[in-house]
N, C-alpha and C positions, 0 to 999 in steps of 0.2 A: 691760833691763826689770825693774822691781821690782813684785811683786804681793803684797799682804798684806791680810788682813782687819782691819777696825778694831773689830770687836765684841770685847768682853771674852770670854776663854775660847777664842777661836779661835786656831789656830796653823797656818794654811794658807799661810804666807808662802813665797815662793820668788824666787830670782834666776835668770832664764833668759837664754839667748842665742838670738837669732833671726837667722840670717844672711839677707842680702838677695842673692838670686840675680841672675845677669846679666840676666835678663828683667824684673827688678824685683819678682818675687814673693818671698814669704817661704819660707825654707828650713825644715829640720827644727829644731824647738824642742829645745834642750838645757838641762836643769836644772843650774845651777852650784852652787847651795846651796839646801837645802830647809828646811822648817819645824822640823826637829829641832834646828837650831842657831840659825836666824835667826827671831826673832819680831818682827813689826811693823817691817819695814825701811822707811825713809823716803826715803833718797836714795842715789845711788851716783856714783862717779867711777872712771875707769880711768887707770892710769899708763902710761908708755911701755914698760914691761917686760911689760905684760899683766895685772898684778894689778888687782883691782877692790876698791874700798873702799866699804863699805855702812854707813850710820848706822842704828842699830837701838835700840829701847827694850829689847829682850830678846835678848841674846847668851848662849847656853848652850854653854859649852865644858866647864869643870869645875865651874862655878857660874854663876848667872844674874846679869847686870849690864847696864847701859846702856853702849853701846860703839860704836866704829867697828871693824867687822870687816874683815879683809883676806882676800879670796878669792884664793888663789894660782893661777897658771896650771895647776898639777898637780891642783887640786881641793880641797886641804885649806884649812881656815879657821882663822885665828888672830885674837886680839884685838890691834888696832893701837894703840888708845887706849881707856881705860875710865873710867867715872865712879866 
């Protein structure tokens, strides 16, 4: 799930994991990446190894850029492709 504000000046974006329990209810929400690095996430995809790729207008690692961010299974974020 990707959540992000569309208003200028807001940086409340987050990528979270919500497991579906055996009874069909939602489990505990876990934040995978927060607004300090991902601003305005737009879409995501997951690969077979568990990494998640997020397109974003504002990826802040060492500088700010438009990019596809890679969220690794251990929690760290890298730029996979950038503008």
